[in-house]
BADREN-734951 format. One record per residue (C-alpha): x, y, z; residue number from 1. Coordinates in steps of 0.2 Angstrom, whole numbers, plus 5000, padded with zeros to 4 digits. Example, Ala and Ser with C-alpha at 12.3 -4.5 7.8 and 13.67 -1.06 7.14 Angstrom:
X | Y | Z | nr
5062 | 4978 | 5039 | 1 .
5068 | 4995 | 5036 | 2 .
This chain:
X | Y | Z | nr
5000 | 5000 | 4999 | 1 .
5006 | 5017 | 4995 | 2 .
4995 | 5031 | 5006 | 3 .
5005 | 5045 | 5000 | 4 .
5001 | 5042 | 4982 | 5 .
4986 | 5048 | 4973 | 6 .
4979 | 5032 | 4967 | 7 .
4972 | 5033 | 4950 | 8 .
4967 | 5025 | 4935 | 9 .
4968 | 5030 | 4916 | 10 .
4958 | 5023 | 4901 | 11 .
4961 | 5019 | 4887 | 12 .
4973 | 5012 | 4884 | 13 .
4976 | 4999 | 4900 | 14 .
4993 | 4997 | 4906 | 15 .
5003 | 4995 | 4923 | 16 .
5014 | 5006 | 4929 | 17 .
5029 | 5005 | 4941 | 18 .
5026 | 5022 | 4949 | 19 .
5010 | 5030 | 4951 | 20 .
4994 | 5025 | 4944 | 21 .
4984 | 5038 | 4932 | 22 .
4967 | 5048 | 4934 | 23 .
4953 | 5041 | 4923 | 24 .
4953 | 5049 | 4906 | 25 .
4937 | 5049 | 4898 | 26 .
4934 | 5058 | 4881 | 27 .
4933 | 5073 | 4889 | 28 .
4934 | 5084 | 4874 | 29 .
4917 | 5075 | 4866 | 30 .
4908 | 5080 | 4880 | 31 .
4912 | 5099 | 4878 | 32 .
4910 | 5097 | 4859 | 33 .
4894 | 5087 | 4859 | 34 .
4887 | 5099 | 4873 | 35 .
4892 | 5114 | 4864 | 36 .
4885 | 5108 | 4846 | 37 .
4870 | 5106 | 4854 | 38 .
4868 | 5123 | 4861 | 39 .
4875 | 5131 | 4845 | 40 .
4860 | 5123 | 4835 | 41 .
4847 | 5126 | 4848 | 42 .
4836 | 5143 | 4846 | 43 .
4843 | 5155 | 4861 | 44 .
4849 | 5143 | 4872 | 45 .
4856 | 5149 | 4888 | 46 .
4870 | 5143 | 4901 | 47 .
4866 | 5150 | 4918 | 48 .
4882 | 5153 | 4929 | 49 .
4883 | 5157 | 4947 | 50 .
4880 | 5174 | 4956 | 51 .
4894 | 5186 | 4961 | 52 .
4900 | 5176 | 4974 | 53 .
4911 | 5163 | 4964 | 54 .
4905 | 5147 | 4972 | 55 .
4901 | 5141 | 4954 | 56 .
4919 | 5141 | 4949 | 57 .
4925 | 5132 | 4965 | 58 .
4927 | 5118 | 4958 | 59 .
4941 | 5122 | 4944 | 60 .
4950 | 5133 | 4959 | 61 .
4952 | 5149 | 4948 | 62 .
4939 | 5158 | 4958 | 63 .
4939 | 5152 | 4977 | 64 .
4955 | 5151 | 4987 | 65 .
4959 | 5141 | 5003 | 66 .
4947 | 5140 | 5016 | 67 .
4960 | 5139 | 5029 | 68 .
4961 | 5159 | 5033 | 69 .
4978 | 5166 | 5027 | 70 .
4995 | 5166 | 5031 | 71 .
5012 | 5179 | 5027 | 72 .
5021 | 5162 | 5021 | 73 .
5025 | 5159 | 5003 | 74 .
5021 | 5145 | 4992 | 75 .
5034 | 5137 | 4981 | 76 .
5034 | 5128 | 4965 | 77 .
5047 | 5122 | 4955 | 78 .
5045 | 5121 | 4935 | 79 .
5057 | 5118 | 4921 | 80 .
5057 | 5131 | 4911 | 81 .
5059 | 5151 | 4909 | 82 .
5044 | 5161 | 4902 | 83 .
5047 | 5166 | 4884 | 84 .
5033 | 5179 | 4888 | 85 .
5020 | 5186 | 4900 | 86 .
5008 | 5190 | 4888 | 87 .
4993 | 5179 | 4889 | 88 .
4990 | 5181 | 4869 | 89 .
5009 | 5177 | 4865 | 90 .
5013 | 5164 | 4875 | 91 .
5013 | 5146 | 4868 | 92 .
5016 | 5136 | 4883 | 93 .
5005 | 5128 | 4896 | 94 .
5018 | 5128 | 4909 | 95 .
5018 | 5149 | 4907 | 96 .
5000 | 5147 | 4906 | 97 .
4999 | 5140 | 4925 | 98 .
5009 | 5155 | 4931 | 99 .
4997 | 5168 | 4921 | 100 .
4981 | 5158 | 4927 | 101 .
4987 | 5165 | 4946 | 102 .
4984 | 5182 | 4940 | 103 .
4972 | 5182 | 4924 | 104 .
4956 | 5176 | 4922 | 105 .
4945 | 5173 | 4907 | 106 .
4925 | 5172 | 4904 | 107 .
4925 | 5154 | 4908 | 108 .
4934 | 5140 | 4913 | 109 .
4937 | 5121 | 4914 | 110 .
4932 | 5109 | 4929 | 111 .
4942 | 5093 | 4931 | 112 .
4931 | 5084 | 4920 | 113 .
4935 | 5098 | 4905 | 114 .
4915 | 5103 | 4908 | 115 .
4914 | 5122 | 4905 | 116 .
4910 | 5133 | 4920 | 117 .
4907 | 5152 | 4921 | 118 .
4922 | 5165 | 4928 | 119 .
4921 | 5181 | 4924 | 120 .
4905 | 5178 | 4915 | 121 .
4890 | 5171 | 4925 | 122 .
4881 | 5166 | 4910 | 123 .
4878 | 5166 | 4891 | 124 .
4866 | 5164 | 4878 | 125 .
4867 | 5159 | 4859 | 126 .
4857 | 5167 | 4847 | 127 .
4845 | 5157 | 4837 | 128 .
4857 | 5157 | 4821 | 129 .
4871 | 5153 | 4833 | 130 .
4880 | 5168 | 4825 | 131 .
4883 | 5176 | 4841 | 132 .
4886 | 5173 | 4860 | 133 .
4880 | 5187 | 4874 | 134 .
4887 | 5184 | 4891 | 135 .
4883 | 5193 | 4905 | 136 .
4897 | 5198 | 4917 | 137 .
4901 | 5198 | 4934 | 138 .
4898 | 5214 | 4945 | 139 .
4909 | 5221 | 4958 | 140 .
4925 | 5216 | 4949 | 141 .
4941 | 5224 | 4949 | 142 .
4958 | 5224 | 4942 | 143 .
4975 | 5224 | 4952 | 144 .
4977 | 5242 | 4948 | 145 .
4960 | 5247 | 4954 | 146 .
4949 | 5250 | 4938 | 147 .
4933 | 5241 | 4934 | 148 .
4931 | 5224 | 4925 | 149 .
4918 | 5227 | 4911 | 150 .
4912 | 5224 | 4894 | 151 .
4924 | 5237 | 4886 | 152 .
4939 | 5227 | 4895 | 153 .
4932 | 5212 | 4887 | 154 .
4932 | 5221 | 4869 | 155 .
4951 | 5227 | 4872 | 156 .
4958 | 5208 | 4877 | 157 .
4949 | 5198 | 4864 | 158 .
4951 | 5212 | 4851 | 159 .
4970 | 5208 | 4853 | 160 .
4967 | 5191 | 4847 | 161 .
4960 | 5196 | 4831 | 162 .
4966 | 5214 | 4825 | 163 .
4982 | 5207 | 4818 | 164 .
4993 | 5219 | 4828 | 165 .
4998 | 5207 | 4840 | 166 .
5009 | 5191 | 4838 | 167 .
4997 | 5177 | 4844 | 168 .
5004 | 5160 | 4839 | 169 .
4990 | 5150 | 4844 | 170 .
4976 | 5161 | 4839 | 171 .
4968 | 5152 | 4825 | 172 .
4952 | 5148 | 4835 | 173 .
4949 | 5166 | 4838 | 174 .
4947 | 5171 | 4820 | 175 .
4930 | 5165 | 4818 | 176 .
4926 | 5180 | 4831 | 177 .
4919 | 5195 | 4818 | 178 .
4919 | 5209 | 4833 | 179 .
4916 | 5211 | 4851 | 180 .
4902 | 5223 | 4856 | 181 .
4900 | 5231 | 4873 | 182 .
4881 | 5231 | 4876 | 183 .
4882 | 5240 | 4893 | 184 .
4894 | 5240 | 4908 | 185 .
4892 | 5221 | 4911 | 186 .
4886 | 5212 | 4894 | 187 .
4895 | 5210 | 4879 | 188 .
4892 | 5201 | 4863 | 189 .
4903 | 5192 | 4851 | 190 .
4898 | 5190 | 4834 | 191 .
4904 | 5177 | 4825 | 192 .
4908 | 5174 | 4804 | 193 .
4899 | 5158 | 4805 | 194 .
4892 | 5147 | 4818 | 195 .
4906 | 5139 | 4829 | 196 .
4905 | 5124 | 4842 | 197 .
4923 | 5126 | 4849 | 198 .
4924 | 5145 | 4853 | 199 .
4914 | 5143 | 4869 | 200 .
4928 | 5130 | 4874 | 201 .
4941 | 5141 | 4868 | 202 .
4937 | 5156 | 4878 | 203 .
4943 | 5146 | 4893 | 204 .
4960 | 5146 | 4887 | 205 .
4974 | 5158 | 4894 | 206 .
4975 | 5168 | 4878 | 207 .
4958 | 5175 | 4881 | 208 .
4960 | 5180 | 4898 | 209 .
4956 | 5198 | 4903 | 210 .
4971 | 5212 | 4906 | 211 .
4965 | 5229 | 4911 | 212 .
4966 | 5240 | 4897 | 213 .
4972 | 5254 | 4907 | 214 .
4988 | 5244 | 4911 | 215 .
4992 | 5241 | 4893 | 216 .
5003 | 5256 | 4890 | 217 .
5010 | 5257 | 4909 | 218 .
5025 | 5248 | 4918 | 219 .
5034 | 5243 | 4901 | 220 .
5018 | 5236 | 4894 | 221 .
5014 | 5240 | 4877 | 222 .
4998 | 5236 | 4868 | 223 .
5006 | 5225 | 4857 | 224 .
5017 | 5217 | 4870 | 225 .
5012 | 5215 | 4888 | 226 .
5027 | 5211 | 4901 | 227 .
5016 | 5216 | 4917 | 228 .
5000 | 5209 | 4915 | 229 .
4987 | 5214 | 4925 | 230 .
4972 | 5205 | 4929 | 231 .
4956 | 5201 | 4940 | 232 .
4965 | 5186 | 4948 | 233 .
4969 | 5182 | 4966 | 234 .
4988 | 5185 | 4963 | 235 .
4995 | 5201 | 4955 | 236 .
5012 | 5200 | 4946 | 237 .
5027 | 5206 | 4955 | 238 .
5043 | 5203 | 4947 | 239 .
5051 | 5190 | 4932 | 240 .
5070 | 5186 | 4934 | 241 .
5076 | 5177 | 4919 | 242 .
5083 | 5160 | 4923 | 243 .
5077 | 5160 | 4941 | 244 .
5058 | 5165 | 4946 | 245 .
5042 | 5173 | 4945 | 246 .
5033 | 5181 | 4960 | 247 .
5018 | 5186 | 4962 | 248 .
5009 | 5192 | 4978 | 249 .
4990 | 5189 | 4983 | 250 .
4979 | 5204 | 4977 | 251 .
4968 | 5212 | 4994 | 252 .
4954 | 5217 | 4982 | 253 .
4952 | 5199 | 4974 | 254 .
4931 | 5197 | 4972 | 255 .
4933 | 5179 | 4975 | 256 .
4939 | 5171 | 4991 | 257 .
4956 | 5174 | 4998 | 258 .
4970 | 5162 | 4996 | 259 .
4980 | 5155 | 5008 | 260 .
4998 | 5160 | 5005 | 261 .
5003 | 5177 | 5004 | 262 .
5017 | 5174 | 4990 | 263 .
5018 | 5161 | 4976 | 264 .
5035 | 5159 | 4968 | 265 .
5038 | 5149 | 4953 | 266 .
5057 | 5144 | 4953 | 267 .
5064 | 5139 | 4936 | 268 .
5074 | 5124 | 4939 | 269 .
5078 | 5115 | 4922 | 270 .
5085 | 5099 | 4930 | 271 .
5073 | 5088 | 4936 | 272 .
5083 | 5080 | 4950 | 273 .
5087 | 5097 | 4957 | 274 .
5068 | 5101 | 4958 | 275 .
5067 | 5084 | 4967 | 276 .
5082 | 5088 | 4978 | 277 .
5073 | 5105 | 4982 | 278 .
5056 | 5097 | 4987 | 279 .
5065 | 5084 | 4998 | 280 .
5074 | 5098 | 5007 | 281 .
5057 | 5108 | 5010 | 282 .
5063 | 5122 | 4998 | 283 .
5049 | 5119 | 4987 | 284 .
5032 | 5115 | 4992 | 285 .
5028 | 5107 | 4974 | 286 .
5037 | 5102 | 4959 | 287 .
5031 | 5099 | 4941 | 288 .
5039 | 5082 | 4932 | 289 .
5049 | 5075 | 4946 | 290 .
5060 | 5060 | 4938 | 291 .
5050 | 5048 | 4932 | 292 .
5063 | 5035 | 4939 | 293 .
5061 | 5041 | 4957 | 294 .
5041 | 5043 | 4958 | 295 .
5040 | 5026 | 4967 | 296 .
5053 | 5031 | 4979 | 297 .
5046 | 5049 | 4981 | 298 .
5028 | 5042 | 4984 | 299 .
5034 | 5029 | 4997 | 300 .
5043 | 5042 | 5008 | 301 .
5030 | 5046 | 5019 | 302 .
5030 | 5065 | 5016 | 303 .
5029 | 5067 | 4999 | 304 .
5014 | 5066 | 4988 | 305 .
5015 | 5060 | 4969 | 306 .
5000 | 5063 | 4958 | 307 .
4998 | 5060 | 4938 | 308 .
4983 | 5070 | 4932 | 309 .
4975 | 5069 | 4915 | 310 .
4984 | 5078 | 4900 | 311 .
4980 | 5079 | 4881 | 312 .
4998 | 5082 | 4876 | 313 .
5006 | 5075 | 4862 | 314 .
5024 | 5074 | 4862 | 315 .
5033 | 5070 | 4845 | 316 .
5049 | 5075 | 4835 | 317 .
5044 | 5087 | 4822 | 318 .
5054 | 5087 | 4805 | 319 .
5056 | 5102 | 4795 | 320 .
5048 | 5097 | 4778 | 321 .
5054 | 5109 | 4768 | 322 .
5074 | 5103 | 4771 | 323 .
5081 | 5089 | 4763 | 324 .
5080 | 5074 | 4766 | 325 .
5065 | 5076 | 4775 | 326 .
5055 | 5084 | 4760 | 327 .
5053 | 5066 | 4756 | 328 .
5041 | 5054 | 4765 | 329 .
5050 | 5038 | 4764 | 330 .
5063 | 5046 | 4773 | 331 .
5052 | 5052 | 4787 | 332 .
5042 | 5035 | 4786 | 333 .
5059 | 5028 | 4789 | 334 .
5064 | 5039 | 4804 | 335 .
5047 | 5031 | 4812 | 336 .
5051 | 5014 | 4810 | 337 .
5070 | 5016 | 4815 | 338 .
5063 | 5021 | 4833 | 339 .
5057 | 5007 | 4846 | 340 .
5044 | 5018 | 4854 | 341 .
5038 | 5005 | 4866 | 342 .
5057 | 5001 | 4872 | 343 .
5058 | 5020 | 4874 | 344 .
5043 | 5022 | 4884 | 345 .
5047 | 5008 | 4896 | 346 .
5066 | 5011 | 4898 | 347 .
5066 | 5030 | 4897 | 348 .
5049 | 5035 | 4901 | 349 .
5047 | 5020 | 4915 | 350 .
5030 | 5018 | 4907 | 351 .
5022 | 5034 | 4913 | 352 .
5014 | 5038 | 4896 | 353 .
5004 | 5030 | 4881 | 354 .
5011 | 5027 | 4865 | 355 .
5003 | 5039 | 4850 | 356 .
4991 | 5028 | 4836 | 357 .
4986 | 5045 | 4830 | 358 .
4992 | 5063 | 4827 | 359 .
4978 | 5067 | 4840 | 360 .
4980 | 5062 | 4859 | 361 .
4968 | 5050 | 4864 | 362 .
4957 | 5064 | 4874 | 363 .
4955 | 5074 | 4860 | 364 .
4938 | 5077 | 4851 | 365 .
4936 | 5068 | 4836 | 366 .
4953 | 5055 | 4840 | 367 .
4955 | 5038 | 4830 | 368 .
4967 | 5026 | 4827 | 369 .
4976 | 5031 | 4813 | 370 .
4990 | 5017 | 4810 | 371 .
5005 | 5008 | 4817 | 372 .
5025 | 5013 | 4815 | 373 .
5031 | 4997 | 4823 | 374 .
5049 | 4996 | 4826 | 375 .
5057 | 4988 | 4811 | 376 .
5075 | 4993 | 4806 | 377 .
5076 | 4982 | 4790 | 378 .
5062 | 4992 | 4784 | 379 .
5069 | 5010 | 4789 | 380 .
5085 | 5003 | 4780 | 381 .
5074 | 4999 | 4765 | 382 .
5064 | 5015 | 4764 | 383 .
5080 | 5026 | 4765 | 384 .
5087 | 5015 | 4751 | 385 .
5072 | 5018 | 4741 | 386 .
5072 | 5037 | 4744 | 387 .
5090 | 5037 | 4737 | 388 .
5097 | 5051 | 4748 | 389 .
5112 | 5044 | 4752 | 390 .
5121 | 5046 | 4769 | 391 .
5110 | 5058 | 4781 | 392 .
5119 | 5068 | 4794 | 393 .
5109 | 5079 | 4807 | 394 .
5107 | 5089 | 4823 | 395 .
5094 | 5085 | 4834 | 396 .
5085 | 5099 | 4845 | 397 .
5080 | 5097 | 4861 | 398 .
5074 | 5105 | 4876 | 399 .
5079 | 5101 | 4892 | 400 .
5067 | 5101 | 4907 | 401 .
5052 | 5106 | 4897 | 402 .
5045 | 5089 | 4893 | 403 .
5047 | 5071 | 4902 | 404 .
5064 | 5065 | 4901 | 405 .
5065 | 5076 | 4885 | 406 .
5084 | 5077 | 4884 | 407 .
5086 | 5058 | 4887 | 408 .
5074 | 5054 | 4872 | 409 .
5082 | 5064 | 4861 | 410 .
5099 | 5055 | 4865 | 411 .
5090 | 5038 | 4862 | 412 .
5082 | 5043 | 4847 | 413 .
5100 | 5049 | 4840 | 414 .
5106 | 5029 | 4845 | 415 .
5091 | 5021 | 4835 | 416 .
5095 | 5031 | 4821 | 417 .
5114 | 5028 | 4821 | 418 .
5109 | 5009 | 4819 | 419 .
5101 | 5012 | 4802 | 420 .
5116 | 5023 | 4795 | 421 .
5111 | 5041 | 4801 | 422 .
5124 | 5052 | 4809 | 423 .
5113 | 5062 | 4821 | 424 .
5121 | 5072 | 4837 | 425 .
5109 | 5081 | 4850 | 426 .
5110 | 5099 | 4854 | 427 .
5101 | 5108 | 4869 | 428 .
5098 | 5126 | 4875 | 429 .
5087 | 5135 | 4887 | 430 .
5068 | 5135 | 4884 | 431 .
5068 | 5154 | 4875 | 432 .
5082 | 5151 | 4866 | 433 .
5076 | 5134 | 4858 | 434 .
5059 | 5140 | 4855 | 435 .
5067 | 5154 | 4843 | 436 .
5077 | 5142 | 4835 | 437 .
5060 | 5131 | 4829 | 438 .
5047 | 5145 | 4829 | 439 .
5056 | 5160 | 4825 | 440 .
5056 | 5173 | 4810 | 441 .
5073 | 5161 | 4802 | 442 .
5066 | 5146 | 4808 | 443 .
5062 | 5137 | 4791 | 444 .
5081 | 5136 | 4790 | 445 .
5084 | 5134 | 4807 | 446 .
5098 | 5123 | 4814 | 447 .
5085 | 5109 | 4820 | 448 .
5079 | 5098 | 4804 | 449 .
5071 | 5085 | 4819 | 450 .
5067 | 5093 | 4835 | 451 .
5056 | 5088 | 4850 | 452 .
5039 | 5098 | 4853 | 453 .
5023 | 5095 | 4863 | 454 .
5007 | 5101 | 4860 | 455 .
4992 | 5103 | 4874 | 456 .
4977 | 5109 | 4866 | 457 .
4970 | 5122 | 4878 | 458 .
4952 | 5118 | 4874 | 459 .
4953 | 5099 | 4871 | 460 .
4946 | 5101 | 4855 | 461 .
4951 | 5095 | 4836 | 462 .
4955 | 5112 | 4827 | 463 .
4966 | 5117 | 4841 | 464 .
4975 | 5101 | 4838 | 465 .
4976 | 5106 | 4821 | 466 .
4986 | 5122 | 4823 | 467 .
5002 | 5110 | 4823 | 468 .
4996 | 5104 | 4805 | 469 .
4991 | 5120 | 4794 | 470 .
5000 | 5129 | 4781 | 471 .
4990 | 5145 | 4790 | 472 .
5000 | 5141 | 4808 | 473 .
5018 | 5139 | 4800 | 474 .
5031 | 5150 | 4810 | 475 .
5032 | 5162 | 4796 | 476 .
5013 | 5165 | 4796 | 477 .
5015 | 5168 | 4817 | 478 .
5010 | 5150 | 4821 | 479 .
5016 | 5135 | 4829 | 480 .
5018 | 5121 | 4815 | 481 .
5037 | 5120 | 4816 | 482 .
5037 | 5106 | 4804 | 483 .
5030 | 5118 | 4789 | 484 .
5019 | 5103 | 4786 | 485 .
5005 | 5106 | 4775 | 486 .
4995 | 5094 | 4764 | 487 .
4980 | 5100 | 4751 | 488 .
4968 | 5085 | 4757 | 489 .
4971 | 5088 | 4773 | 490 .
4968 | 5108 | 4771 | 491 .
4953 | 5104 | 4761 | 492 .
4946 | 5092 | 4775 | 493 .
4949 | 5103 | 4789 | 494 .
4941 | 5118 | 4780 | 495 .
4925 | 5107 | 4778 | 496 .
4926 | 5099 | 4798 | 497 .
4929 | 5116 | 4804 | 498 .
4912 | 5122 | 4798 | 499 .
4902 | 5106 | 4800 | 500 .
4890 | 5103 | 4815 | 501 .
4885 | 5087 | 4815 | 502 .
4895 | 5077 | 4826 | 503 .
4897 | 5062 | 4817 | 504 .
4901 | 5066 | 4800 | 505 .
4914 | 5079 | 4808 | 506 .
4921 | 5067 | 4817 | 507 .
4924 | 5054 | 4800 | 508 .
4931 | 5070 | 4792 | 509 .
4945 | 5071 | 4806 | 510 .
4948 | 5054 | 4806 | 511 .
4952 | 5054 | 4786 | 512 .
4966 | 5069 | 4791 | 513 .
4973 | 5058 | 4805 | 514 .
4975 | 5044 | 4794 | 515 .
4983 | 5057 | 4780 | 516 .
4994 | 5065 | 4793 | 517 .
5000 | 5049 | 4800 | 518 .
5005 | 5043 | 4782 | 519 .
5014 | 5058 | 4777 | 520 .
5022 | 5057 | 4793 | 521 .
5028 | 5075 | 4798 | 522 .
5032 | 5070 | 4814 | 523 .
5041 | 5055 | 4824 | 524 .
5025 | 5051 | 4833 | 525 .
5030 | 5047 | 4850 | 526 .
5018 | 5048 | 4865 | 527 .
5004 | 5056 | 4875 | 528 .
5010 | 5061 | 4892 | 529 .
5003 | 5066 | 4909 | 530 .
5003 | 5080 | 4921 | 531 .
5014 | 5073 | 4935 | 532 .
5016 | 5083 | 4951 | 533 .
5024 | 5079 | 4968 | 534 .
5020 | 5090 | 4984 | 535 .
5021 | 5091 | 5001 | 536 .
5010 | 5078 | 5009 | 537 .
5002 | 5090 | 5022 | 538 .
4994 | 5101 | 5006 | 539 .
4976 | 5102 | 5004 | 540 .
4968 | 5111 | 4989 | 541 .
4979 | 5102 | 4974 | 542 .
4968 | 5102 | 4959 | 543 .
4970 | 5101 | 4939 | 544 .
4961 | 5103 | 4923 | 545 .
4962 | 5091 | 4908 | 546 .
4973 | 5102 | 4897 | 547 .
4989 | 5101 | 4907 | 548 .
4986 | 5114 | 4920 | 549 .
4987 | 5111 | 4939 | 550 .
4977 | 5121 | 4950 | 551 .
4985 | 5127 | 4966 | 552 .
4976 | 5143 | 4971 | 553 .
4967 | 5136 | 4985 | 554 .
4982 | 5126 | 4991 | 555 .
4984 | 5127 | 5010 | 556 .
4991 | 5116 | 5023 | 557 .
4979 | 5102 | 5030 | 558 .
């Protein structure tokens, strides 16, 4: 028996873990999408939320703080990467979203099951033609600079996503918004270009969180670049020290229940072993992604709890398909056959993840099994011979501390590639530098024709996953499709599926997309991972959302 371990199950697929068992992960996004489609197709459908107390959002942990009073103590969290930005519109990483969610809030949020809950909006109503959504806003809410939260603030923040003036790398889902119209101080309407079943869940994402318009020209902020985010959340931003920490302090004027801790510090610790050592010594209260090899020992110690929460992240190595020899489909397929994913998962990931069978994680709406690249180095060599590419030498790019065992995985993949005659070396760098190399303005001719990337759709839905697979989302267009992949059949199917309100036929279209992408192989398809946290066992109020977010605003001693 392991009393300090959060014991959970996760399906599908079933598997045994040597460390921590996972929480049940049903097809959460399907529930959201089906409910939203139904709402969009019913005339004047209304979803009611809570009153101004914030009680209905307590399940998400974003509205309510702890119930154990308040303290002058600090809550120390250790994460693996530096923020590349603190602008909610410009960020691309769920780790950074976890930081911003202490400070900023959106109109709606998710609970643990992926169900939408009200947050800064108390209710919403869809028009008869499903082309506009009207939100009633929470009253009595002020931003951390003392200015009122109102419909004009919502208009300002959401306009940033569609104006074309702000870089929004994962903003494709918001382009359906035609205009944001304040009706009165506490009512706002979003007009859509077309009916879209996915906008509501996308409004729960960090990109759509609301900032104070007044703050956008103060303390180093510019309307196009926010460095000092000012929101309505229970904590306000204090300081970012590059390579060291991000500090937030409790906001006395918060509209909801006050959190227990006076201060929250996100400590930037790239090495998983260092995060573990800090937790064991008491330096940190909670760490993200502890060493997988140590999970059993951590959980058995008696004073540390290890929890694995549902996650929608796919982890893969992306080819730059515009660079030879990876503009050849057979080469990309050969690399997939060359890597023994089952052995990787067992020996490097300690069976803590699930092997991918599709470009979509199995929690994403419309997921279907697309195929298999079973380990077959003989076939890999044959495909390379058929491709006629000769000797291949490359540098594999990887982060360190961003994904589970990321650098170790890159080294293992390099070893597999050497066995089929490819000369491969691994290079790593800090997170902001790495992101610039694969997503920056010169990334099409960048140094890493093969590089690790993970993608966790914030809305748990197929169209958001597709932002990694469309030409409109190439880095040269401001997006995150670092493989520079584009297929005419995929683009055509997506255009149809994105407008399709019939769930059955929409799922069929997305299944065709997944099978086409699998055959095209713009990635070495690896695994879907879970969110793993380790924290002091005397803590209560540790929660999560199923889009790779931990929710610890309500944390307090038991």
